[in-house]
N, CA, C and O atoms as a GROMACS GRO file, in nm:
protein
  248
    1MET      N    1  -0.378  -0.902   0.778
    1MET     CA    2  -0.403  -0.774   0.715
    1MET      C    3  -0.434  -0.795   0.569
    1MET      O    4  -0.397  -0.896   0.509
    2GLU      N    5  -0.501  -0.701   0.514
    2GLU     CA    6  -0.538  -0.710   0.374
    2GLU      C    7  -0.432  -0.646   0.287
    2GLU      O    8  -0.360  -0.556   0.330
    3ASN      N    9  -0.425  -0.694   0.164
    3ASN     CA   10  -0.338  -0.630   0.067
    3ASN      C   11  -0.399  -0.496   0.028
    3ASN      O   12  -0.520  -0.487   0.009
    4THR      N   13  -0.318  -0.394   0.016
    4THR     CA   14  -0.368  -0.262  -0.019
    4THR      C   15  -0.379  -0.244  -0.170
    4THR      O   16  -0.417  -0.137  -0.217
    5GLY      N   17  -0.347  -0.350  -0.245
    5GLY     CA   18  -0.354  -0.340  -0.389
    5GLY      C   19  -0.224  -0.299  -0.453
    5GLY      O   20  -0.210  -0.305  -0.576
    6LYS      N   21  -0.128  -0.258  -0.373
    6LYS     CA   22   0.003  -0.220  -0.427
    6LYS      C   23   0.082  -0.345  -0.459
    6LYS      O   24   0.066  -0.448  -0.392
    7ASP      N   25   0.166  -0.338  -0.559
    7ASP     CA   26   0.254  -0.449  -0.590
    7ASP      C   27   0.358  -0.458  -0.480
    7ASP      O   28   0.426  -0.360  -0.449
    8THR      N   29   0.370  -0.576  -0.422
    8THR     CA   30   0.471  -0.595  -0.318
    8THR      C   31   0.583  -0.681  -0.373
    8THR      O   32   0.560  -0.768  -0.456
    9LYS      N   33   0.701  -0.656  -0.326
    9LYS     CA   34   0.817  -0.733  -0.368
    9LYS      C   35   0.827  -0.857  -0.281
    9LYS      O   36   0.809  -0.851  -0.159
   10THR      N   37   0.855  -0.969  -0.343
   10THR     CA   38   0.874  -1.093  -0.268
   10THR      C   39   0.996  -1.078  -0.179
   10THR      O   40   1.100  -1.028  -0.222
   11ASN      N   41   0.983  -1.122  -0.057
   11ASN     CA   42   1.092  -1.110   0.038
   11ASN      C   43   1.202  -1.210   0.003
   11ASN      O   44   1.178  -1.330   0.004
   12PRO      N   45   1.322  -1.163  -0.027
   12PRO     CA   46   1.431  -1.254  -0.064
   12PRO      C   47   1.478  -1.341   0.052
   12PRO      O   48   1.545  -1.442   0.029
   13ALA      N   49   1.443  -1.307   0.174
   13ALA     CA   50   1.482  -1.390   0.289
   13ALA      C   51   1.412  -1.525   0.284
   13ALA      O   52   1.462  -1.622   0.341
   14ALA      N   53   1.299  -1.532   0.217
   14ALA     CA   54   1.225  -1.658   0.208
   14ALA      C   55   1.303  -1.763   0.130
   14ALA      O   56   1.288  -1.883   0.155
   15GLU      N   57   1.386  -1.720   0.036
   15GLU     CA   58   1.461  -1.815  -0.046
   15GLU      C   59   1.612  -1.804  -0.025
   15GLU      O   60   1.689  -1.866  -0.099
   16ALA      N   61   1.655  -1.727   0.073
   16ALA     CA   62   1.798  -1.709   0.098
   16ALA      C   63   1.858  -1.836   0.159
   16ALA      O   64   1.793  -1.904   0.238
   17ASN      N   65   1.980  -1.865   0.120
   17ASN     CA   66   2.045  -1.983   0.179
   17ASN      C   67   2.093  -1.951   0.320
   17ASN      O   68   2.084  -1.837   0.366
   18PHE      N   69   2.142  -2.053   0.388
   18PHE     CA   70   2.181  -2.040   0.528
   18PHE      C   71   2.283  -1.929   0.551
   18PHE      O   72   2.265  -1.845   0.639
   19LEU      N   73   2.390  -1.927   0.472
   19LEU     CA   74   2.495  -1.826   0.488
   19LEU      C   75   2.442  -1.686   0.460
   19LEU      O   76   2.473  -1.592   0.534
   20SER      N   77   2.364  -1.672   0.356
   20SER     CA   78   2.307  -1.543   0.322
   20SER      C   79   2.216  -1.491   0.433
   20SER      O   80   2.212  -1.371   0.461
   21THR      N   81   2.143  -1.581   0.495
   21THR     CA   82   2.055  -1.542   0.605
   21THR      C   83   2.134  -1.495   0.726
   21THR      O   84   2.098  -1.397   0.791
   22ILE      N   85   2.243  -1.564   0.757
   22ILE     CA   86   2.324  -1.529   0.874
   22ILE      C   87   2.389  -1.392   0.858
   22ILE      O   88   2.392  -1.314   0.953
   23VAL      N   89   2.442  -1.362   0.740
   23VAL     CA   90   2.513  -1.236   0.721
   23VAL      C   91   2.426  -1.127   0.656
   23VAL      O   92   2.476  -1.020   0.620
   24PHE      N   93   2.296  -1.155   0.642
   24PHE     CA   94   2.200  -1.060   0.586
   24PHE      C   95   2.238  -1.014   0.445
   24PHE      O   96   2.210  -0.900   0.408
   25TRP      N   97   2.301  -1.100   0.367
   25TRP     CA   98   2.344  -1.067   0.232
   25TRP      C   99   2.226  -1.031   0.143
   25TRP      O  100   2.240  -0.952   0.049
   26TRP      N  101   2.109  -1.090   0.170
   26TRP     CA  102   1.991  -1.067   0.088
   26TRP      C  103   1.940  -0.923   0.100
   26TRP      O  104   1.856  -0.881   0.020
   27LEU      N  105   1.989  -0.848   0.196
   27LEU     CA  106   1.947  -0.708   0.213
   27LEU      C  107   2.029  -0.608   0.133
   27LEU      O  108   1.995  -0.490   0.128
   28ASN      N  109   2.138  -0.653   0.070
   28ASN     CA  110   2.225  -0.561  -0.003
   28ASN      C  111   2.153  -0.475  -0.107
   28ASN      O  112   2.180  -0.355  -0.113
   29PRO      N  113   2.064  -0.529  -0.189
   29PRO     CA  114   1.994  -0.442  -0.285
   29PRO      C  115   1.915  -0.329  -0.216
   29PRO      O  116   1.911  -0.216  -0.266
   30LEU      N  117   1.853  -0.360  -0.104
   30LEU     CA  118   1.778  -0.258  -0.030
   30LEU      C  119   1.873  -0.153   0.029
   30LEU      O  120   1.843  -0.034   0.027
   31PHE      N  121   1.988  -0.198   0.080
   31PHE     CA  122   2.088  -0.105   0.133
   31PHE      C  123   2.139  -0.012   0.023
   31PHE      O  124   2.154   0.108   0.045
   32ARG      N  125   2.164  -0.068  -0.096
   32ARG     CA  126   2.211   0.013  -0.209
   32ARG      C  127   2.109   0.120  -0.246
   32ARG      O  128   2.145   0.235  -0.270
   33THR      N  129   1.982   0.081  -0.252
   33THR     CA  130   1.876   0.176  -0.284
   33THR      C  131   1.868   0.285  -0.178
   33THR      O  132   1.855   0.403  -0.211
   34GLY      N  133   1.878   0.247  -0.050
   34GLY     CA  134   1.873   0.344   0.058
   34GLY      C  135   1.991   0.437   0.060
   34GLY      O  136   1.981   0.551   0.106
   35TYR      N  137   2.105   0.390   0.011
   35TYR     CA  138   2.224   0.476   0.003
   35TYR      C  139   2.207   0.581  -0.106
   35TYR      O  140   2.252   0.695  -0.090
   36LYS      N  141   2.142   0.544  -0.215
   36LYS     CA  142   2.126   0.636  -0.328
   36LYS      C  143   2.016   0.740  -0.305
   36LYS      O  144   2.026   0.854  -0.350
   37ARG      N  145   1.910   0.699  -0.235
   37ARG     CA  146   1.797   0.790  -0.213
   37ARG      C  147   1.719   0.743  -0.090
   37ARG      O  148   1.746   0.637  -0.035
   38LYS      N  149   1.623   0.824  -0.047
   38LYS     CA  150   1.539   0.786   0.065
   38LYS      C  151   1.453   0.667   0.026
   38LYS      O  152   1.400   0.661  -0.085
   39LEU      N  153   1.440   0.572   0.117
   39LEU     CA  154   1.355   0.457   0.090
   39LEU      C  155   1.209   0.497   0.099
   39LEU      O  156   1.170   0.579   0.182
   40GLU      N  157   1.129   0.438   0.014
   40GLU     CA  158   0.985   0.461   0.013
   40GLU      C  159   0.915   0.330   0.041
   40GLU      O  160   0.977   0.223   0.040
   41GLU      N  161   0.787   0.336   0.066
   41GLU     CA  162   0.710   0.217   0.097
   41GLU      C  163   0.719   0.112  -0.014
   41GLU      O  164   0.722  -0.008   0.013
   42ASP      N  165   0.722   0.157  -0.138
   42ASP     CA  166   0.730   0.065  -0.251
   42ASP      C  167   0.863  -0.009  -0.258
   42ASP      O  168   0.872  -0.111  -0.326
   43ASP      N  169   0.965   0.040  -0.190
   43ASP     CA  170   1.096  -0.025  -0.190
   43ASP      C  171   1.101  -0.144  -0.094
   43ASP      O  172   1.188  -0.230  -0.106
   44MET      N  173   1.009  -0.149   0.000
   44MET     CA  174   1.012  -0.253   0.103
   44MET      C  175   0.961  -0.386   0.050
   44MET      O  176   0.880  -0.391  -0.043
   45TYR      N  177   1.011  -0.493   0.112
   45TYR     CA  178   0.969  -0.628   0.075
   45TYR      C  179   0.843  -0.667   0.151
   45TYR      O  180   0.810  -0.609   0.254
   46ASP      N  181   0.775  -0.766   0.097
   46ASP     CA  182   0.658  -0.822   0.165
   46ASP      C  183   0.704  -0.891   0.293
   46ASP      O  184   0.817  -0.940   0.300
   47VAL      N  185   0.618  -0.894   0.393
   47VAL     CA  186   0.651  -0.956   0.521
   47VAL      C  187   0.645  -1.108   0.505
   47VAL      O  188   0.557  -1.161   0.436
   48LEU      N  189   0.738  -1.178   0.568
   48LEU     CA  190   0.736  -1.324   0.566
   48LEU      C  191   0.612  -1.375   0.638
   48LEU      O  192   0.568  -1.313   0.735
   49PRO      N  193   0.556  -1.488   0.594
   49PRO     CA  194   0.435  -1.541   0.659
   49PRO      C  195   0.452  -1.563   0.810
   49PRO      O  196   0.359  -1.538   0.886
   50GLU      N  197   0.569  -1.609   0.853
   50GLU     CA  198   0.589  -1.633   0.996
   50GLU      C  199   0.604  -1.505   1.076
   50GLU      O  200   0.603  -1.509   1.199
   51ASP      N  201   0.619  -1.391   1.010
   51ASP     CA  202   0.632  -1.262   1.078
   51ASP      C  203   0.504  -1.178   1.071
   51ASP      O  204   0.502  -1.065   1.120
   52ARG      N  205   0.401  -1.231   1.012
   52ARG     CA  206   0.275  -1.157   1.000
   52ARG      C  207   0.208  -1.145   1.136
   52ARG      O  208   0.227  -1.230   1.223
   53SER      N  209   0.130  -1.041   1.155
   53SER     CA  210   0.068  -1.015   1.285
   53SER      C  211  -0.031  -1.123   1.325
   53SER      O  212  -0.045  -1.152   1.444
   54GLU      N  213  -0.102  -1.183   1.227
   54GLU     CA  214  -0.198  -1.289   1.262
   54GLU      C  215  -0.125  -1.407   1.326
   54GLU      O  216  -0.170  -1.459   1.429
   55HIS      N  217  -0.016  -1.448   1.267
   55HIS     CA  218   0.061  -1.562   1.318
   55HIS      C  219   0.121  -1.528   1.455
   55HIS      O  220   0.112  -1.608   1.547
   56LEU      N  221   0.180  -1.413   1.467
   56LEU     CA  222   0.243  -1.374   1.594
   56LEU      C  223   0.138  -1.355   1.704
   56LEU      O  224   0.163  -1.388   1.820
   57GLY      N  225   0.021  -1.301   1.667
   57GLY     CA  226  -0.086  -1.283   1.764
   57GLY      C  227  -0.138  -1.415   1.818
   57GLY      O  228  -0.164  -1.429   1.938
   58ARG      N  229  -0.153  -1.514   1.728
   58ARG     CA  230  -0.198  -1.648   1.772
   58ARG      C  231  -0.094  -1.710   1.863
   58ARG      O  232  -0.129  -1.773   1.963
   59SER      N  233   0.033  -1.694   1.831
   59SER     CA  234   0.139  -1.748   1.916
   59SER      C  235   0.137  -1.684   2.053
   59SER      O  236   0.157  -1.751   2.154
   60LEU      N  237   0.112  -1.556   2.057
   60LEU     CA  238   0.108  -1.484   2.184
   60LEU      C  239  -0.014  -1.529   2.267
   60LEU      O  240  -0.003  -1.544   2.389
   61GLN      N  241  -0.127  -1.552   2.201
   61GLN     CA  242  -0.247  -1.595   2.273
   61GLN      C  243  -0.228  -1.734   2.336
   61GLN      O  244  -0.280  -1.762   2.444
   62ARG      N  245  -0.152  -1.820   2.266
   62ARG     CA  246  -0.127  -1.955   2.321
   62ARG      C  247  -0.043  -1.943   2.446
   62ARG      O  248  -0.010  -2.044   2.509
   0.00000   0.00000   0.00000
């Protein structure tokens, strides 16, 4: 997919350590924002490369 030109936030899961990944600790800032107000598209993180539709589609085709 193409970038829509909006600034995207780097996904913290890409650099999260093993323990943080297991307990989803890297999501706490997003949870806090969602608790305070409704989440908007700008609040979301960029998709990890391994979760992009192009990669998943190629895997499915194989």
